mmJSON file of the N, C-alpha and C atoms, coordinates in Angstrom:
{"data_MODEL":{"atom_site":{
"group_PDB":["ATOM","ATOM","ATOM","ATOM","ATOM","ATOM","ATOM","ATOM","ATOM","ATOM","ATOM","ATOM","ATOM","ATOM","ATOM","ATOM","ATOM","ATOM","ATOM","ATOM","ATOM","ATOM","ATOM","ATOM","ATOM","ATOM","ATOM","ATOM","ATOM","ATOM","ATOM","ATOM","ATOM","ATOM","ATOM","ATOM","ATOM","ATOM","ATOM","ATOM","ATOM","ATOM","ATOM","ATOM","ATOM","ATOM","ATOM","ATOM","ATOM","ATOM","ATOM","ATOM","ATOM","ATOM","ATOM","ATOM","ATOM","ATOM","ATOM","ATOM","ATOM","ATOM","ATOM","ATOM","ATOM","ATOM","ATOM","ATOM","ATOM","ATOM","ATOM","ATOM","ATOM","ATOM","ATOM","ATOM","ATOM","ATOM","ATOM","ATOM","ATOM","ATOM","ATOM","ATOM","ATOM","ATOM","ATOM","ATOM","ATOM","ATOM","ATOM","ATOM","ATOM","ATOM","ATOM","ATOM","ATOM","ATOM","ATOM","ATOM","ATOM","ATOM","ATOM","ATOM","ATOM","ATOM","ATOM","ATOM","ATOM","ATOM","ATOM","ATOM","ATOM","ATOM","ATOM","ATOM","ATOM","ATOM","ATOM","ATOM","ATOM","ATOM","ATOM","ATOM","ATOM","ATOM","ATOM","ATOM","ATOM","ATOM","ATOM","ATOM","ATOM","ATOM","ATOM","ATOM","ATOM","ATOM","ATOM","ATOM","ATOM","ATOM","ATOM","ATOM","ATOM","ATOM","ATOM","ATOM","ATOM","ATOM","ATOM","ATOM","ATOM","ATOM","ATOM","ATOM","ATOM","ATOM","ATOM","ATOM","ATOM","ATOM","ATOM","ATOM","ATOM","ATOM","ATOM","ATOM","ATOM","ATOM","ATOM","ATOM","ATOM","ATOM","ATOM","ATOM","ATOM","ATOM","ATOM","ATOM","ATOM","ATOM","ATOM","ATOM","ATOM","ATOM","ATOM","ATOM","ATOM","ATOM","ATOM","ATOM","ATOM","ATOM","ATOM","ATOM","ATOM","ATOM","ATOM","ATOM","ATOM","ATOM","ATOM","ATOM","ATOM","ATOM","ATOM","ATOM","ATOM","ATOM","ATOM","ATOM","ATOM","ATOM","ATOM","ATOM","ATOM","ATOM","ATOM","ATOM","ATOM","ATOM","ATOM","ATOM","ATOM","ATOM","ATOM","ATOM"],
"id":[1,2,3,4,5,6,7,8,9,10,11,12,13,14,15,16,17,18,19,20,21,22,23,24,25,26,27,28,29,30,31,32,33,34,35,36,37,38,39,40,41,42,43,44,45,46,47,48,49,50,51,52,53,54,55,56,57,58,59,60,61,62,63,64,65,66,67,68,69,70,71,72,73,74,75,76,77,78,79,80,81,82,83,84,85,86,87,88,89,90,91,92,93,94,95,96,97,98,99,100,101,102,103,104,105,106,107,108,109,110,111,112,113,114,115,116,117,118,119,120,121,122,123,124,125,126,127,128,129,130,131,132,133,134,135,136,137,138,139,140,141,142,143,144,145,146,147,148,149,150,151,152,153,154,155,156,157,158,159,160,161,162,163,164,165,166,167,168,169,170,171,172,173,174,175,176,177,178,179,180,181,182,183,184,185,186,187,188,189,190,191,192,193,194,195,196,197,198,199,200,201,202,203,204,205,206,207,208,209,210,211,212,213,214,215,216,217,218,219,220,221,222,223,224,225,226,227,228],
"type_symbol":["N","C","C","N","C","C","N","C","C","N","C","C","N","C","C","N","C","C","N","C","C","N","C","C","N","C","C","N","C","C","N","C","C","N","C","C","N","C","C","N","C","C","N","C","C","N","C","C","N","C","C","N","C","C","N","C","C","N","C","C","N","C","C","N","C","C","N","C","C","N","C","C","N","C","C","N","C","C","N","C","C","N","C","C","N","C","C","N","C","C","N","C","C","N","C","C","N","C","C","N","C","C","N","C","C","N","C","C","N","C","C","N","C","C","N","C","C","N","C","C","N","C","C","N","C","C","N","C","C","N","C","C","N","C","C","N","C","C","N","C","C","N","C","C","N","C","C","N","C","C","N","C","C","N","C","C","N","C","C","N","C","C","N","C","C","N","C","C","N","C","C","N","C","C","N","C","C","N","C","C","N","C","C","N","C","C","N","C","C","N","C","C","N","C","C","N","C","C","N","C","C","N","C","C","N","C","C","N","C","C","N","C","C","N","C","C","N","C","C","N","C","C","N","C","C","N","C","C"],
"label_atom_id":["N","CA","C","N","CA","C","N","CA","C","N","CA","C","N","CA","C","N","CA","C","N","CA","C","N","CA","C","N","CA","C","N","CA","C","N","CA","C","N","CA","C","N","CA","C","N","CA","C","N","CA","C","N","CA","C","N","CA","C","N","CA","C","N","CA","C","N","CA","C","N","CA","C","N","CA","C","N","CA","C","N","CA","C","N","CA","C","N","CA","C","N","CA","C","N","CA","C","N","CA","C","N","CA","C","N","CA","C","N","CA","C","N","CA","C","N","CA","C","N","CA","C","N","CA","C","N","CA","C","N","CA","C","N","CA","C","N","CA","C","N","CA","C","N","CA","C","N","CA","C","N","CA","C","N","CA","C","N","CA","C","N","CA","C","N","CA","C","N","CA","C","N","CA","C","N","CA","C","N","CA","C","N","CA","C","N","CA","C","N","CA","C","N","CA","C","N","CA","C","N","CA","C","N","CA","C","N","CA","C","N","CA","C","N","CA","C","N","CA","C","N","CA","C","N","CA","C","N","CA","C","N","CA","C","N","CA","C","N","CA","C","N","CA","C","N","CA","C","N","CA","C","N","CA","C","N","CA","C","N","CA","C","N","CA","C"],
"label_alt_id":[null,null,null,null,null,null,null,null,null,null,null,null,null,null,null,null,null,null,null,null,null,null,null,null,null,null,null,null,null,null,null,null,null,null,null,null,null,null,null,null,null,null,null,null,null,null,null,null,null,null,null,null,null,null,null,null,null,null,null,null,null,null,null,null,null,null,null,null,null,null,null,null,null,null,null,null,null,null,null,null,null,null,null,null,null,null,null,null,null,null,null,null,null,null,null,null,null,null,null,null,null,null,null,null,null,null,null,null,null,null,null,null,null,null,null,null,null,null,null,null,null,null,null,null,null,null,null,null,null,null,null,null,null,null,null,null,null,null,null,null,null,null,null,null,null,null,null,null,null,null,null,null,null,null,null,null,null,null,null,null,null,null,null,null,null,null,null,null,null,null,null,null,null,null,null,null,null,null,null,null,null,null,null,null,null,null,null,null,null,null,null,null,null,null,null,null,null,null,null,null,null,null,null,null,null,null,null,null,null,null,null,null,null,null,null,null,null,null,null,null,null,null,null,null,null,null,null,null],
"label_comp_id":["MET","MET","MET","SER","SER","SER","TRP","TRP","TRP","LYS","LYS","LYS","GLU","GLU","GLU","LEU","LEU","LEU","TRP","TRP","TRP","THR","THR","THR","GLU","GLU","GLU","HIS","HIS","HIS","ARG","ARG","ARG","PRO","PRO","PRO","ALA","ALA","ALA","PRO","PRO","PRO","LEU","LEU","LEU","ASN","ASN","ASN","LEU","LEU","LEU","SER","SER","SER","ASP","ASP","ASP","ARG","ARG","ARG","GLU","GLU","GLU","ILE","ILE","ILE","LEU","LEU","LEU","ASP","ASP","ASP","TRP","TRP","TRP","LEU","LEU","LEU","GLY","GLY","GLY","GLU","GLU","GLU","TYR","TYR","TYR","CYS","CYS","CYS","ASP","ASP","ASP","GLN","GLN","GLN","ALA","ALA","ALA","VAL","VAL","VAL","TYR","TYR","TYR","THR","THR","THR","ARG","ARG","ARG","PRO","PRO","PRO","THR","THR","THR","PRO","PRO","PRO","GLN","GLN","GLN","TYR","TYR","TYR","ARG","ARG","ARG","GLY","GLY","GLY","GLY","GLY","GLY","PHE","PHE","PHE","THR","THR","THR","LEU","LEU","LEU","TYR","TYR","TYR","CYS","CYS","CYS","ASP","ASP","ASP","GLU","GLU","GLU","ILE","ILE","ILE","LYS","LYS","LYS","THR","THR","THR","SER","SER","SER","GLY","GLY","GLY","GLN","GLN","GLN","THR","THR","THR","LEU","LEU","LEU","ARG","ARG","ARG","GLU","GLU","GLU","ALA","ALA","ALA","VAL","VAL","VAL","CYS","CYS","CYS","LEU","LEU","LEU","ALA","ALA","ALA","ALA","ALA","ALA","ALA","ALA","ALA","LYS","LYS","LYS","LEU","LEU","LEU","ASP","ASP","ASP","GLU","GLU","GLU","LEU","LEU","LEU","ASN","ASN","ASN","GLN","GLN","GLN"],
"label_asym_id":["A","A","A","A","A","A","A","A","A","A","A","A","A","A","A","A","A","A","A","A","A","A","A","A","A","A","A","A","A","A","A","A","A","A","A","A","A","A","A","A","A","A","A","A","A","A","A","A","A","A","A","A","A","A","A","A","A","A","A","A","A","A","A","A","A","A","A","A","A","A","A","A","A","A","A","A","A","A","A","A","A","A","A","A","A","A","A","A","A","A","A","A","A","A","A","A","A","A","A","A","A","A","A","A","A","A","A","A","A","A","A","A","A","A","A","A","A","A","A","A","A","A","A","A","A","A","A","A","A","A","A","A","A","A","A","A","A","A","A","A","A","A","A","A","A","A","A","A","A","A","A","A","A","A","A","A","A","A","A","A","A","A","A","A","A","A","A","A","A","A","A","A","A","A","A","A","A","A","A","A","A","A","A","A","A","A","A","A","A","A","A","A","A","A","A","A","A","A","A","A","A","A","A","A","A","A","A","A","A","A","A","A","A","A","A","A","A","A","A","A","A","A","A","A","A","A","A","A"],
"label_entity_id":["1","1","1","1","1","1","1","1","1","1","1","1","1","1","1","1","1","1","1","1","1","1","1","1","1","1","1","1","1","1","1","1","1","1","1","1","1","1","1","1","1","1","1","1","1","1","1","1","1","1","1","1","1","1","1","1","1","1","1","1","1","1","1","1","1","1","1","1","1","1","1","1","1","1","1","1","1","1","1","1","1","1","1","1","1","1","1","1","1","1","1","1","1","1","1","1","1","1","1","1","1","1","1","1","1","1","1","1","1","1","1","1","1","1","1","1","1","1","1","1","1","1","1","1","1","1","1","1","1","1","1","1","1","1","1","1","1","1","1","1","1","1","1","1","1","1","1","1","1","1","1","1","1","1","1","1","1","1","1","1","1","1","1","1","1","1","1","1","1","1","1","1","1","1","1","1","1","1","1","1","1","1","1","1","1","1","1","1","1","1","1","1","1","1","1","1","1","1","1","1","1","1","1","1","1","1","1","1","1","1","1","1","1","1","1","1","1","1","1","1","1","1","1","1","1","1","1","1"],
"label_seq_id":[1,1,1,2,2,2,3,3,3,4,4,4,5,5,5,6,6,6,7,7,7,8,8,8,9,9,9,10,10,10,11,11,11,12,12,12,13,13,13,14,14,14,15,15,15,16,16,16,17,17,17,18,18,18,19,19,19,20,20,20,21,21,21,22,22,22,23,23,23,24,24,24,25,25,25,26,26,26,27,27,27,28,28,28,29,29,29,30,30,30,31,31,31,32,32,32,33,33,33,34,34,34,35,35,35,36,36,36,37,37,37,38,38,38,39,39,39,40,40,40,41,41,41,42,42,42,43,43,43,44,44,44,45,45,45,46,46,46,47,47,47,48,48,48,49,49,49,50,50,50,51,51,51,52,52,52,53,53,53,54,54,54,55,55,55,56,56,56,57,57,57,58,58,58,59,59,59,60,60,60,61,61,61,62,62,62,63,63,63,64,64,64,65,65,65,66,66,66,67,67,67,68,68,68,69,69,69,70,70,70,71,71,71,72,72,72,73,73,73,74,74,74,75,75,75,76,76,76],
"pdbx_PDB_ins_code":[null,null,null,null,null,null,null,null,null,null,null,null,null,null,null,null,null,null,null,null,null,null,null,null,null,null,null,null,null,null,null,null,null,null,null,null,null,null,null,null,null,null,null,null,null,null,null,null,null,null,null,null,null,null,null,null,null,null,null,null,null,null,null,null,null,null,null,null,null,null,null,null,null,null,null,null,null,null,null,null,null,null,null,null,null,null,null,null,null,null,null,null,null,null,null,null,null,null,null,null,null,null,null,null,null,null,null,null,null,null,null,null,null,null,null,null,null,null,null,null,null,null,null,null,null,null,null,null,null,null,null,null,null,null,null,null,null,null,null,null,null,null,null,null,null,null,null,null,null,null,null,null,null,null,null,null,null,null,null,null,null,null,null,null,null,null,null,null,null,null,null,null,null,null,null,null,null,null,null,null,null,null,null,null,null,null,null,null,null,null,null,null,null,null,null,null,null,null,null,null,null,null,null,null,null,null,null,null,null,null,null,null,null,null,null,null,null,null,null,null,null,null,null,null,null,null,null,null],
"Cartn_x":[25.353,24.066,24.478,23.719,23.95,23.255,23.661,22.997,21.554,21.186,19.633,18.933,19.481,18.68,18.576,19.708,19.656,18.764,18.517,17.675,16.374,15.865,14.609,13.612,12.554,11.615,10.935,11.12,10.319,8.796,7.975,6.563,5.883,5.247,4.57,3.373,2.809,1.67,0.437,-0.424,-1.319,-2.484,-3.021,-4.097,-5.243,-6.407,-7.583,-8.709,-8.91,-9.843,-11.168,-12.3,-13.767,-13.659,-14.716,-15.12,-15.189,-15.988,-16.056,-14.718,-13.904,-12.634,-11.708,-11.847,-10.935,-11.326,-12.493,-12.977,-12.536,-12.711,-12.438,-10.912,-10.153,-8.646,-8.269,-8.818,-8.301,-8.748,-9.729,-10.344,-9.313,-8.852,-8.176,-6.456,-5.953,-4.462,-4.065,-4.883,-4.174,-4.379,-3.508,-3.459,-3.846,-3.265,-3.532,-3.581,-4.465,-4.552,-4.482,-3.734,-3.635,-3.686,-4.582,-4.736,-3.957,-3.386,-2.661,-3.267,-3.72,-4.272,-3.254,-3.636,-2.603,-2.182,-1.061,-0.724,0.067,0.443,1.247,2.519,3.197,4.358,4.183,3.011,2.817,1.632,1.443,0.287,-0.879,-0.332,-1.386,-1.795,-2.568,-2.959,-2.917,-3.192,-3.263,-2.02,-1.622,-0.644,-1.07,-0.952,-1.385,-0.143,-0.476,0.507,-0.282,0.162,-0.437,0.596,0.382,1.342,2.787,3.196,4.596,5.067,4.234,4.477,3.834,4.481,4.211,3.829,2.691,2.248,1.582,1.985,1.328,0.473,-0.433,-1.187,-2.146,-2.397,-3.253,-4.63,-5.098,-6.491,-6.43,-7.406,-7.34,-7.396,-8.148,-8.059,-6.769,-5.983,-4.621,-3.625,-3.791,-3.034,-3.299,-4.407,-5.073,-4.642,-4.78,-4.443,-2.955,-2.066,-0.603,-0.219,-0.8,-0.561,-0.577,-2.038,-2.297,-1.384,-0.779,0.077,1.228,1.737,3.105,2.971,1.949,1.754,1.698,1.043,0.798,2.295,2.883,4.322,5.21,5.154,5.972,5.506,4.219,3.666,4.147,4.468,4.966,6.143],
"Cartn_y":[-4.562,-3.78,-2.276,-1.4,-0.139,0.663,1.964,2.644,2.801,2.979,2.985,1.795,0.79,-0.51,-0.653,-0.289,-0.245,0.658,1.843,2.855,2.984,2.149,1.995,1.014,1.521,0.597,-0.341,-1.54,-2.575,-2.429,-2.211,-2.131,-3.113,-4.114,-5.039,-4.245,-4.898,-4.384,-4.541,-3.237,-3.417,-4.359,-4.99,-5.967,-5.201,-5.58,-5.05,-5.651,-5.108,-5.74,-4.963,-5.689,-4.956,-4.271,-3.432,-2.585,-3.817,-4.743,-5.669,-6.432,-6.74,-7.363,-6.512,-5.188,-4.125,-4.094,-4.128,-4.029,-5.256,-6.522,-7.749,-7.634,-7.268,-7.205,-6.284,-5.218,-4.254,-4.807,-5.417,-6.157,-7.349,-8.084,-9.252,-9.022,-7.992,-7.721,-6.763,-5.561,-4.209,-3.984,-3.317,-2.938,-1.583,-0.931,0.61,1.326,2.409,3.033,4.579,5.317,6.86,7.559,8.62,9.575,10.911,11.529,12.574,13.448,14.6,15.679,16.29,16.708,17.124,18.763,19.053,20.469,20.893,22.256,22.706,21.843,21.433,20.552,19.135,18.705,17.046,16.836,15.811,15.429,14.753,14.308,13.755,12.252,11.532,10.102,9.212,8.028,7.009,6.19,5.889,4.952,3.862,2.667,1.294,0.647,0.132,-0.949,-2.201,-3.261,-4.472,-5.561,-6.421,-7.445,-6.945,-5.866,-5.349,-4.706,-4.444,-3.903,-2.587,-1.426,-0.022,0.137,0.62,1.055,2.222,3.151,4.43,4.621,5.354,5.524,6.852,7.509,8.763,8.533,7.378,6.893,5.591,5.394,4.106,2.882,2.952,1.902,1.598,2.697,2.435,1.892,2.441,1.879,0.375,-0.08,-1.406,-2.311,-1.926,-2.919,-3.127,-1.917,-2.205,-3.061,-2.829,-3.575,-5.112,-5.409,-6.764,-7.401,-6.582,-7.065,-7.548,-6.557,-6.815,-8.013,-8.294,-9.357,-10.579,-10.476,-11.749,-12.083,-11.214,-11.46,-12.182,-11.619,-12.269,-13.589,-14.094,-15.201,-16.318,-15.892,-16.714,-17.218],
"Cartn_z":[-8.514,-8.548,-8.392,-9.235,-9.344,-8.081,-7.777,-6.789,-7.184,-8.344,-8.478,-8.261,-8.3,-7.994,-6.559,-5.772,-4.361,-3.72,-4.405,-3.698,-4.319,-5.318,-6.014,-5.258,-4.75,-4.314,-5.289,-4.935,-5.694,-5.639,-6.589,-6.374,-7.429,-6.83,-7.757,-8.258,-9.567,-9.875,-9.015,-8.779,-8.005,-8.128,-7.393,-7.629,-7.884,-8.509,-8.74,-7.899,-6.733,-5.765,-5.732,-5.635,-5.5,-4.173,-3.899,-2.871,-1.622,-1.844,-0.719,-0.4,-1.441,-1.272,-0.372,-0.619,-0.17,1.398,1.654,3.138,3.869,3.135,3.94,4.16,3.072,3.389,4.386,4.408,5.488,6.895,7.02,8.307,8.688,7.671,8.066,8.268,7.609,7.408,8.022,8.013,8.29,9.973,10.443,11.966,11.992,11.058,11.124,9.843,9.641,8.511,8.732,8.211,8.663,7.251,7.529,6.435,6.692,5.695,5.833,4.9,5.416,4.55,3.605,2.433,1.617,1.883,1.778,1.981,0.686,0.693,-0.528,-0.833,0.131,0.144,-0.033,0.394,0.386,-0.372,-1.121,-1.798,-1.01,0.254,1.123,0.542,1.386,1.072,2.263,1.859,2.937,3.117,4.43,4.775,5.555,4.99,5.729,6.243,7.513,8.082,8.251,7.493,7.174,7.305,8.282,8.599,8.446,9.019,9.277,7.649,6.845,5.622,5.416,5.26,5.184,3.564,3.281,1.945,2.005,1.094,0.791,-0.635,-0.639,-1.775,-1.655,-2.85,-2.722,-2.165,-2.704,-2.451,-1.428,-0.682,-0.018,-0.87,-2.083,-2.861,-3.318,-3.837,-4.406,-3.442,-2.071,-1.048,-0.671,-0.62,-0.333,-1.36,-2.607,-4.004,-3.853,-3.389,-3.677,-2.458,-1.274,0.004,-0.163,-0.885,-1.177,-2.09,-3.174,-4.258,-3.524,-2.451,-1.925,-0.897,-0.318,0.538,-0.102,-1.336,-2.075,-2.71,-3.07,-3.656,-2.648,-1.392,-0.335,0.06,-0.234,-0.035,-1.026,-2.121,-3.095,-2.995],
"occupancy":[1.0,1.0,1.0,1.0,1.0,1.0,1.0,1.0,1.0,1.0,1.0,1.0,1.0,1.0,1.0,1.0,1.0,1.0,1.0,1.0,1.0,1.0,1.0,1.0,1.0,1.0,1.0,1.0,1.0,1.0,1.0,1.0,1.0,1.0,1.0,1.0,1.0,1.0,1.0,1.0,1.0,1.0,1.0,1.0,1.0,1.0,1.0,1.0,1.0,1.0,1.0,1.0,1.0,1.0,1.0,1.0,1.0,1.0,1.0,1.0,1.0,1.0,1.0,1.0,1.0,1.0,1.0,1.0,1.0,1.0,1.0,1.0,1.0,1.0,1.0,1.0,1.0,1.0,1.0,1.0,1.0,1.0,1.0,1.0,1.0,1.0,1.0,1.0,1.0,1.0,1.0,1.0,1.0,1.0,1.0,1.0,1.0,1.0,1.0,1.0,1.0,1.0,1.0,1.0,1.0,1.0,1.0,1.0,1.0,1.0,1.0,1.0,1.0,1.0,1.0,1.0,1.0,1.0,1.0,1.0,1.0,1.0,1.0,1.0,1.0,1.0,1.0,1.0,1.0,1.0,1.0,1.0,1.0,1.0,1.0,1.0,1.0,1.0,1.0,1.0,1.0,1.0,1.0,1.0,1.0,1.0,1.0,1.0,1.0,1.0,1.0,1.0,1.0,1.0,1.0,1.0,1.0,1.0,1.0,1.0,1.0,1.0,1.0,1.0,1.0,1.0,1.0,1.0,1.0,1.0,1.0,1.0,1.0,1.0,1.0,1.0,1.0,1.0,1.0,1.0,1.0,1.0,1.0,1.0,1.0,1.0,1.0,1.0,1.0,1.0,1.0,1.0,1.0,1.0,1.0,1.0,1.0,1.0,1.0,1.0,1.0,1.0,1.0,1.0,1.0,1.0,1.0,1.0,1.0,1.0,1.0,1.0,1.0,1.0,1.0,1.0,1.0,1.0,1.0,1.0,1.0,1.0,1.0,1.0,1.0,1.0,1.0,1.0],
"B_iso_or_equiv":[0.0,0.0,0.0,0.0,0.0,0.0,0.0,0.0,0.0,0.0,0.0,0.0,0.0,0.0,0.0,0.0,0.0,0.0,0.0,0.0,0.0,0.0,0.0,0.0,0.0,0.0,0.0,0.0,0.0,0.0,0.0,0.0,0.0,0.0,0.0,0.0,0.0,0.0,0.0,0.0,0.0,0.0,0.0,0.0,0.0,0.0,0.0,0.0,0.0,0.0,0.0,0.0,0.0,0.0,0.0,0.0,0.0,0.0,0.0,0.0,0.0,0.0,0.0,0.0,0.0,0.0,0.0,0.0,0.0,0.0,0.0,0.0,0.0,0.0,0.0,0.0,0.0,0.0,0.0,0.0,0.0,0.0,0.0,0.0,0.0,0.0,0.0,0.0,0.0,0.0,0.0,0.0,0.0,0.0,0.0,0.0,0.0,0.0,0.0,0.0,0.0,0.0,0.0,0.0,0.0,0.0,0.0,0.0,0.0,0.0,0.0,0.0,0.0,0.0,0.0,0.0,0.0,0.0,0.0,0.0,0.0,0.0,0.0,0.0,0.0,0.0,0.0,0.0,0.0,0.0,0.0,0.0,0.0,0.0,0.0,0.0,0.0,0.0,0.0,0.0,0.0,0.0,0.0,0.0,0.0,0.0,0.0,0.0,0.0,0.0,0.0,0.0,0.0,0.0,0.0,0.0,0.0,0.0,0.0,0.0,0.0,0.0,0.0,0.0,0.0,0.0,0.0,0.0,0.0,0.0,0.0,0.0,0.0,0.0,0.0,0.0,0.0,0.0,0.0,0.0,0.0,0.0,0.0,0.0,0.0,0.0,0.0,0.0,0.0,0.0,0.0,0.0,0.0,0.0,0.0,0.0,0.0,0.0,0.0,0.0,0.0,0.0,0.0,0.0,0.0,0.0,0.0,0.0,0.0,0.0,0.0,0.0,0.0,0.0,0.0,0.0,0.0,0.0,0.0,0.0,0.0,0.0,0.0,0.0,0.0,0.0,0.0,0.0],
"pdbx_formal_charge":[null,null,null,null,null,null,null,null,null,null,null,null,null,null,null,null,null,null,null,null,null,null,null,null,null,null,null,null,null,null,null,null,null,null,null,null,null,null,null,null,null,null,null,null,null,null,null,null,null,null,null,null,null,null,null,null,null,null,null,null,null,null,null,null,null,null,null,null,null,null,null,null,null,null,null,null,null,null,null,null,null,null,null,null,null,null,null,null,null,null,null,null,null,null,null,null,null,null,null,null,null,null,null,null,null,null,null,null,null,null,null,null,null,null,null,null,null,null,null,null,null,null,null,null,null,null,null,null,null,null,null,null,null,null,null,null,null,null,null,null,null,null,null,null,null,null,null,null,null,null,null,null,null,null,null,null,null,null,null,null,null,null,null,null,null,null,null,null,null,null,null,null,null,null,null,null,null,null,null,null,null,null,null,null,null,null,null,null,null,null,null,null,null,null,null,null,null,null,null,null,null,null,null,null,null,null,null,null,null,null,null,null,null,null,null,null,null,null,null,null,null,null,null,null,null,null,null,null],
"auth_seq_id":[1,1,1,2,2,2,3,3,3,4,4,4,5,5,5,6,6,6,7,7,7,8,8,8,9,9,9,10,10,10,11,11,11,12,12,12,13,13,13,14,14,14,15,15,15,16,16,16,17,17,17,18,18,18,19,19,19,20,20,20,21,21,21,22,22,22,23,23,23,24,24,24,25,25,25,26,26,26,27,27,27,28,28,28,29,29,29,30,30,30,31,31,31,32,32,32,33,33,33,34,34,34,35,35,35,36,36,36,37,37,37,38,38,38,39,39,39,40,40,40,41,41,41,42,42,42,43,43,43,44,44,44,45,45,45,46,46,46,47,47,47,48,48,48,49,49,49,50,50,50,51,51,51,52,52,52,53,53,53,54,54,54,55,55,55,56,56,56,57,57,57,58,58,58,59,59,59,60,60,60,61,61,61,62,62,62,63,63,63,64,64,64,65,65,65,66,66,66,67,67,67,68,68,68,69,69,69,70,70,70,71,71,71,72,72,72,73,73,73,74,74,74,75,75,75,76,76,76],
"auth_comp_id":["MET","MET","MET","SER","SER","SER","TRP","TRP","TRP","LYS","LYS","LYS","GLU","GLU","GLU","LEU","LEU","LEU","TRP","TRP","TRP","THR","THR","THR","GLU","GLU","GLU","HIS","HIS","HIS","ARG","ARG","ARG","PRO","PRO","PRO","ALA","ALA","ALA","PRO","PRO","PRO","LEU","LEU","LEU","ASN","ASN","ASN","LEU","LEU","LEU","SER","SER","SER","ASP","ASP","ASP","ARG","ARG","ARG","GLU","GLU","GLU","ILE","ILE","ILE","LEU","LEU","LEU","ASP","ASP","ASP","TRP","TRP","TRP","LEU","LEU","LEU","GLY","GLY","GLY","GLU","GLU","GLU","TYR","TYR","TYR","CYS","CYS","CYS","ASP","ASP","ASP","GLN","GLN","GLN","ALA","ALA","ALA","VAL","VAL","VAL","TYR","TYR","TYR","THR","THR","THR","ARG","ARG","ARG","PRO","PRO","PRO","THR","THR","THR","PRO","PRO","PRO","GLN","GLN","GLN","TYR","TYR","TYR","ARG","ARG","ARG","GLY","GLY","GLY","GLY","GLY","GLY","PHE","PHE","PHE","THR","THR","THR","LEU","LEU","LEU","TYR","TYR","TYR","CYS","CYS","CYS","ASP","ASP","ASP","GLU","GLU","GLU","ILE","ILE","ILE","LYS","LYS","LYS","THR","THR","THR","SER","SER","SER","GLY","GLY","GLY","GLN","GLN","GLN","THR","THR","THR","LEU","LEU","LEU","ARG","ARG","ARG","GLU","GLU","GLU","ALA","ALA","ALA","VAL","VAL","VAL","CYS","CYS","CYS","LEU","LEU","LEU","ALA","ALA","ALA","ALA","ALA","ALA","ALA","ALA","ALA","LYS","LYS","LYS","LEU","LEU","LEU","ASP","ASP","ASP","GLU","GLU","GLU","LEU","LEU","LEU","ASN","ASN","ASN","GLN","GLN","GLN"],
"auth_asym_id":["A","A","A","A","A","A","A","A","A","A","A","A","A","A","A","A","A","A","A","A","A","A","A","A","A","A","A","A","A","A","A","A","A","A","A","A","A","A","A","A","A","A","A","A","A","A","A","A","A","A","A","A","A","A","A","A","A","A","A","A","A","A","A","A","A","A","A","A","A","A","A","A","A","A","A","A","A","A","A","A","A","A","A","A","A","A","A","A","A","A","A","A","A","A","A","A","A","A","A","A","A","A","A","A","A","A","A","A","A","A","A","A","A","A","A","A","A","A","A","A","A","A","A","A","A","A","A","A","A","A","A","A","A","A","A","A","A","A","A","A","A","A","A","A","A","A","A","A","A","A","A","A","A","A","A","A","A","A","A","A","A","A","A","A","A","A","A","A","A","A","A","A","A","A","A","A","A","A","A","A","A","A","A","A","A","A","A","A","A","A","A","A","A","A","A","A","A","A","A","A","A","A","A","A","A","A","A","A","A","A","A","A","A","A","A","A","A","A","A","A","A","A","A","A","A","A","A","A"],
"auth_atom_id":["N","CA","C","N","CA","C","N","CA","C","N","CA","C","N","CA","C","N","CA","C","N","CA","C","N","CA","C","N","CA","C","N","CA","C","N","CA","C","N","CA","C","N","CA","C","N","CA","C","N","CA","C","N","CA","C","N","CA","C","N","CA","C","N","CA","C","N","CA","C","N","CA","C","N","CA","C","N","CA","C","N","CA","C","N","CA","C","N","CA","C","N","CA","C","N","CA","C","N","CA","C","N","CA","C","N","CA","C","N","CA","C","N","CA","C","N","CA","C","N","CA","C","N","CA","C","N","CA","C","N","CA","C","N","CA","C","N","CA","C","N","CA","C","N","CA","C","N","CA","C","N","CA","C","N","CA","C","N","CA","C","N","CA","C","N","CA","C","N","CA","C","N","CA","C","N","CA","C","N","CA","C","N","CA","C","N","CA","C","N","CA","C","N","CA","C","N","CA","C","N","CA","C","N","CA","C","N","CA","C","N","CA","C","N","CA","C","N","CA","C","N","CA","C","N","CA","C","N","CA","C","N","CA","C","N","CA","C","N","CA","C","N","CA","C","N","CA","C","N","CA","C","N","CA","C","N","CA","C","N","CA","C","N","CA","C"],
"pdbx_PDB_model_num":[1,1,1,1,1,1,1,1,1,1,1,1,1,1,1,1,1,1,1,1,1,1,1,1,1,1,1,1,1,1,1,1,1,1,1,1,1,1,1,1,1,1,1,1,1,1,1,1,1,1,1,1,1,1,1,1,1,1,1,1,1,1,1,1,1,1,1,1,1,1,1,1,1,1,1,1,1,1,1,1,1,1,1,1,1,1,1,1,1,1,1,1,1,1,1,1,1,1,1,1,1,1,1,1,1,1,1,1,1,1,1,1,1,1,1,1,1,1,1,1,1,1,1,1,1,1,1,1,1,1,1,1,1,1,1,1,1,1,1,1,1,1,1,1,1,1,1,1,1,1,1,1,1,1,1,1,1,1,1,1,1,1,1,1,1,1,1,1,1,1,1,1,1,1,1,1,1,1,1,1,1,1,1,1,1,1,1,1,1,1,1,1,1,1,1,1,1,1,1,1,1,1,1,1,1,1,1,1,1,1,1,1,1,1,1,1,1,1,1,1,1,1,1,1,1,1,1,1]
}}}
């Protein structure tokens, strides 16, 4: 395995969830959601902690859909 493979985070394709599915998923799986305001040095966004998986995204939808895909991949 090369150093690139060791240092590159594997990211599954985000799921496409509806607004209702996002709210249900947040309520069922996520313990904490943190919003960080953008600064000139940092783009900001949401960080979710769901079933011991940390996931980040610029929007809440992006973060939830990616977290759902990661959890779905782990359960397979």
